[in-house]
C-alpha positions in Angstrom: -25.9 4.5 8.0 -24.9 3.7 11.6 -21.9 5.8 12.6 -19.1 4.2 14.7 -17.7 6.4 17.4 -14.3 5.7 19.1 -12.4 7.9 21.4 -9.0 9.0 20.3 -7.0 6.8 22.7 -8.8 3.8 21.3 -8.1 4.9 17.7 -4.4 5.3 18.5 -4.3 1.9 20.2 -5.9 0.2 17.1 -3.4 1.9 14.9 -0.4 0.8 17.0 -1.8 -2.8 17.2 -2.2 -3.2 13.5 0.9 -5.2 12.7 -0.7 -6.3 9.5 1.2 -7.3 6.3 -0.6 -4.8 4.1 1.5 -4.9 1.0 0.7 -3.1 -2.2 3.0 -1.5 -4.8 2.2 1.9 -3.3 3.6 1.1 0.1 7.3 1.2 1.2 8.7 -1.7 -0.7 12.2 -3.1 -0.1 13.4 -2.8 -3.7 16.4 -1.4 -5.4 16.5 2.4 -5.7 19.2 4.8 -6.6 19.7 7.5 -3.9 18.0 10.0 -6.3 15.6 9.3 -9.1 13.7 11.6 -11.5 10.3 11.0 -13.1 8.1 13.1 -15.4 5.0 12.3 -13.4 3.6 11.0 -10.1 1.0 8.3 -10.0 -2.7 8.9 -9.4 -3.9 8.2 -5.9 -7.3 8.2 -4.1 -6.1 7.7 -0.6 -3.3 8.9 1.8 -2.5 5.2 2.3 -0.5 5.4 -0.9 3.0 6.7 -0.7 4.2 8.8 -3.7 5.5 6.9 -6.7 7.0 8.2 -9.9 6.1 7.4 -13.5 8.1 7.7 -16.7 11.7 7.9 -15.4 14.2 10.3 -16.9 17.9 10.8 -16.3 19.5 13.4 -14.1 20.8 15.1 -17.3 17.3 15.2 -18.7 16.0 16.8 -15.5 18.1 19.8 -16.3 15.7 20.8 -19.1 12.5 18.8 -18.2 10.1 19.4 -15.4 10.4 16.4 -13.2 9.7 14.9 -9.8 12.9 14.2 -7.9 12.6 11.3 -5.5 15.3 10.9 -2.8 15.9 7.9 -0.6 17.9 7.2 2.6 20.3 4.3 3.2 17.3 2.1 4.3 15.6 2.7 0.9 13.0 4.9 2.6 11.5 7.8 0.7 12.7 11.1 2.3 11.6 13.7 -0.2 9.8 14.4 -3.5 10.5 17.7 -5.2 9.0 19.2 -8.4 12.0 20.7 -10.2 13.7 21.7 -13.3 17.5 21.9 -13.1 17.1 21.5 -9.3 14.9 24.7 -9.1 11.6 24.1 -7.2 8.6 24.9 -9.4 5.2 26.2 -8.2 2.6 24.1 -10.1 3.1 20.4 -9.1 0.7 17.6 -8.5 1.7 17.4 -4.8 -1.4 18.9 -3.2 -0.3 22.4 -3.8 3.2 21.9 -2.6 6.5 22.0 -4.5 8.2 19.6 -2.2 7.2 17.1 0.4 9.6 15.8 3.1 9.5 12.6 5.1 11.1 12.0 8.5 11.2 8.7 10.5 11.1 8.3 14.3 10.6 4.7 15.4 7.5 3.4 13.8 6.3 6.9 12.9 6.6 8.6 9.5 6.1 12.4 9.4 5.2 14.2 6.3 5.6 18.0 5.7 4.9 20.3 2.7 6.9 23.1 1.2 6.3 25.8 -1.4 8.6 26.8 -4.3 10.5 29.1 -1.9 11.2 26.1 0.4 8.9 27.5 3.1 6.8 25.0 5.1 3.1 25.3 4.3 -0.3 23.7 5.1 -1.9 21.3 2.7 -5.7 21.1 2.9 -5.5 22.8 6.3 -3.0 20.4 7.7 0.6 21.3 8.7 2.0 17.8 9.3 0.9 14.2 8.7 1.9 11.6 11.3 1.7 8.0 9.9 2.0 4.8 11.9 4.0 2.0 10.3 4.0 -1.7 10.9 7.2 -3.8 11.2 7.4 -4.0 7.4 7.4 -0.2 7.1 3.8 -0.2 5.7 1.2 2.4 6.7 -1.5 1.4 9.2 -2.7 4.8 10.4 -2.5 8.5 10.0 -3.2 11.6 12.2 -3.3 15.2 11.1 -1.3 17.8 13.2 -1.4 21.6 13.3 1.5 24.0 13.3 1.7 23.8 17.1 1.7 20.0 17.1 -2.0 19.8 18.2 -4.4 17.3 16.6 -6.5 18.9 13.9 -9.0 18.0 11.2 -8.4 18.6 7.5 -10.8 20.6 5.3 -13.0 17.5 5.0 -13.4 17.3 8.8 -11.2 14.2 8.9 -8.6 13.8 11.7 -7.4 10.2 11.6 -7.3 7.1 9.4 -6.9 3.4 10.0 -5.9 0.9 7.4 -5.8 -2.9 7.4 -5.3 -5.6 4.8 -8.2 -8.0 4.4 -7.9 -11.7 3.5 -9.0 -11.0 -0.1 -6.1 -8.6 -0.4 -8.1 -5.4 -0.4 -7.0 -2.4 1.8 -9.7 -1.4 4.3 -9.9 2.3 5.2 -11.7 4.0 8.1 -11.7 7.7 8.9 -12.5 9.6 12.2 -13.0 13.2 13.2 -11.6 14.7 16.4 -14.6 13.5 18.4 -13.7 9.9 17.5 -16.7 9.5 15.2 -16.4 7.6 12.0 -16.7 10.1 9.2 -17.0 10.3 5.4 -14.3 10.7 2.7 -15.6 14.2 1.9 -18.9 16.0 1.3 -18.9 15.1 -2.4 -18.2 11.4 -1.9 -20.0 10.7 1.4 -18.5 7.2 1.9 -17.6 5.7 5.3 -15.7 2.5 5.0 -13.7 2.2 1.7 -11.9 -0.8 0.3 -9.1 -0.4 -2.3 -7.9 -3.0 -4.9 -4.5 -2.9 -6.5 -3.1 -4.8 -9.4 0.2 -6.7 -9.5 2.1 -3.4 -10.3 0.6 -1.7 -7.3 -1.7 0.5 -9.4 -5.1 1.1 -7.9 -8.0 -0.5 -9.9 -11.0 -0.1 -7.7 -12.3 2.0 -4.8 -15.5 0.5 -3.2 -17.9 1.7 -0.6 -18.7 -1.0 2.1 -20.9 -1.5 5.1 -20.6 -4.5 7.4 -18.6 -6.5 4.7 -21.3 -5.8 2.1 -20.9 -3.6 -1.0 -22.9 -0.5 -0.1 -24.9 1.9 -2.3 -24.6 5.5 -1.2 -27.9 7.3 -1.8 -27.0 10.6 -0.2 -27.8 13.8 -2.1 -24.3 13.9 -3.7 -24.5 10.4 -4.9 -26.9 10.9 -7.8 -30.4 9.6 -8.5 -29.4 5.9 -8.5 -26.7 5.9 -5.9 -22.9 5.4 -6.0 -21.1 2.3 -4.8 -17.7 1.9 -6.4 -15.1 3.5 -8.8 -13.2 1.5 -11.4 -9.8 2.7 -12.6 -8.1 1.4 -15.7 -4.4 2.1 -15.6 -2.0 1.4 -18.5 1.3 -0.3 -18.1 2.8 3.0 -16.8 0.1 3.7 -14.3 -1.6 6.4 -16.3 -5.4 6.2 -15.6 -7.0 5.8 -19.0 -10.5 5.3 -17.6 -12.2 6.4 -14.4 -15.8 5.1 -14.2 -18.5 5.3 -11.4 -21.1 2.6 -10.7 -23.9 1.9 -8.3 -24.2 -1.4 -6.4 -25.7 -3.3 -9.3 -23.2 -2.1 -11.8 -25.1 0.7 -13.5 -23.1 3.8 -14.5 -23.9 6.5 -12.0 -23.2 10.2 -11.9 -21.0 11.9 -9.3 -21.9 15.2 -7.7 -20.4 17.1 -10.6 -22.6 15.4 -13.2 -20.2 12.9 -14.8 -20.0 9.1 -14.6 -16.9 8.3 -16.7 -13.9 10.0 -18.0 -11.5 8.7 -20.6 -8.0 10.1 -20.9 -5.4 9.9 -23.6 -1.7 10.4 -23.0 1.4 11.0 -25.1 4.6 9.0 -24.9 5.7 11.1 -21.9 2.6 10.4 -19.9 1.2 13.9 -20.4 -2.6 14.1 -20.6 -3.6 15.2 -24.1 -7.3 14.8 -23.9 -10.0 14.0 -21.3 -13.6 13.2 -22.4 -16.5 13.1 -19.9 -19.6 10.9 -20.1 -22.8 10.8 -18.0 -24.6 7.8 -16.6 -26.3 7.1 -19.9 -22.8 6.8 -21.4 -23.4 9.9 -23.4 -21.2 13.1 -23.6 -21.9 15.3 -20.6 -24.0 18.5 -21.1 -25.4 21.3 -19.0 -22.7 23.2 -17.1 -20.0 20.6 -17.9 -17.4 20.7 -20.7 -17.4 17.3 -22.6 -13.8 17.4 -23.9 -10.7 19.1 -22.5 -7.4 19.1 -24.5 -3.9 20.2 -23.3 -0.7 21.3 -25.1 2.8 21.2 -23.6 6.1 22.8 -24.3 9.4 20.9 -24.7 10.0 21.1 -20.9 6.7 19.2 -20.1 4.9 22.3 -18.8 1.3 22.7 -20.0 1.0 25.8 -22.2 -2.7 25.7 -23.2 -6.0 24.1 -22.2 -9.0 24.2 -24.5 -12.7 23.4 -23.8 -14.4 21.5 -26.7 -17.9 20.1 -27.4 -18.4 16.5 -28.4 -17.6 17.3 -32.0 -14.3 18.9 -30.9 -15.5 22.5 -31.6 -14.1 25.2 -29.3 -16.8 26.3 -26.7 -17.0 28.6 -23.7 -17.2 26.8 -20.4 -20.8 27.4 -19.2 -19.5 28.0 -15.7 -17.1 30.9 -16.4 -17.1 31.7 -20.1 -13.5 30.5 -20.6 -12.7 28.5 -23.7 -8.9 28.8 -23.8 -6.4 29.0 -20.9 -2.8 29.9 -21.7 0.2 29.6 -19.3 3.4 31.6 -19.6 6.7 30.7 -18.0 10.1 32.3 -17.4 13.4 30.8 -18.3 13.7 28.9 -15.0 10.3 27.3 -15.6 8.3 29.3 -13.1 4.8 30.1 -14.2 4.5 33.9 -14.7 1.0 34.4 -16.2 -2.3 32.6 -16.6 -4.4 34.1 -19.4 -8.0 33.2 -20.2 -10.0 33.8 -23.4 -13.4 33.0 -24.8 -13.8 31.0 -28.0 -13.4 34.2 -30.1 -10.1 34.8 -28.2 -11.5 37.8 -26.3 -9.9 38.0 -22.8 -12.1 36.8 -20.0 -11.5 38.9 -16.9 -11.4 37.6 -13.3 -10.5 34.0 -14.2 -6.7 34.3 -14.2 
């Protein structure tokens, strides 16, 4: 595939010039919000174009005993922080890219994002200390640059430095990525896609991520894209945004395996949106085999913290993970909700060392 190369001043100029009306439910919408809201979960996302959104709201009183994501907004209804808490105590095992809290600051048309651990110390996320977003006049994201601790421009662990987004006439969001040399670069080594286009439904939940080249749906045939290539992902969210199906296809609609050996995963959730079971299938629409575990099931405590994860075969029999020999992982917590132990066992409940 031909690689586009732009110098950084050109990339920045493009980002600033994109006064597009790129509106999806995952962008900054001018809608009613309380100053603080609590949710059991955050929505699935495949791109930093999306701003964090909560799922399964709970009350402030419920958040005293339930693990929750605390969303705070300023007087302009802009998101200023998301914290993973119980009873206002930061917890150390969120879905926020390894952080317990993220903070947003706004300066002109810039939005800055930083990450913090459970001790409220600023940390890196994927090798990046700060995200600098560019916003259009509607407060929607048009670009992103990664910054280091000293404020210098840096690449993340996938060798990406900057992103550019635009809304196309058909409503899809177009995404391009560049490294520090200004060269167009891939999403990551495992999904070596250049231009991506995202489709959202009327609730703002992502339903498709597609690989494009010159306005044409493109089939990736790189080594990590399987034997028949990979072109697009379909996501099937329920009314709450929980992704019940994640399926991978090549350009002519055949199921296609990702690098890890699976083509489709089906997830079941309880009434709180907690994932109870995930089942993996290959490109022949059969249960995965080899080094993969076909079925994973989770158990939770009354606070919403996962307490146990089991590996099962297609008949729901307990099995050892072929990669590490673990069949059962147990999680222990203190009274405040902090995780204190991670214990691993084989299917006969013998401890598996070195996997905690």
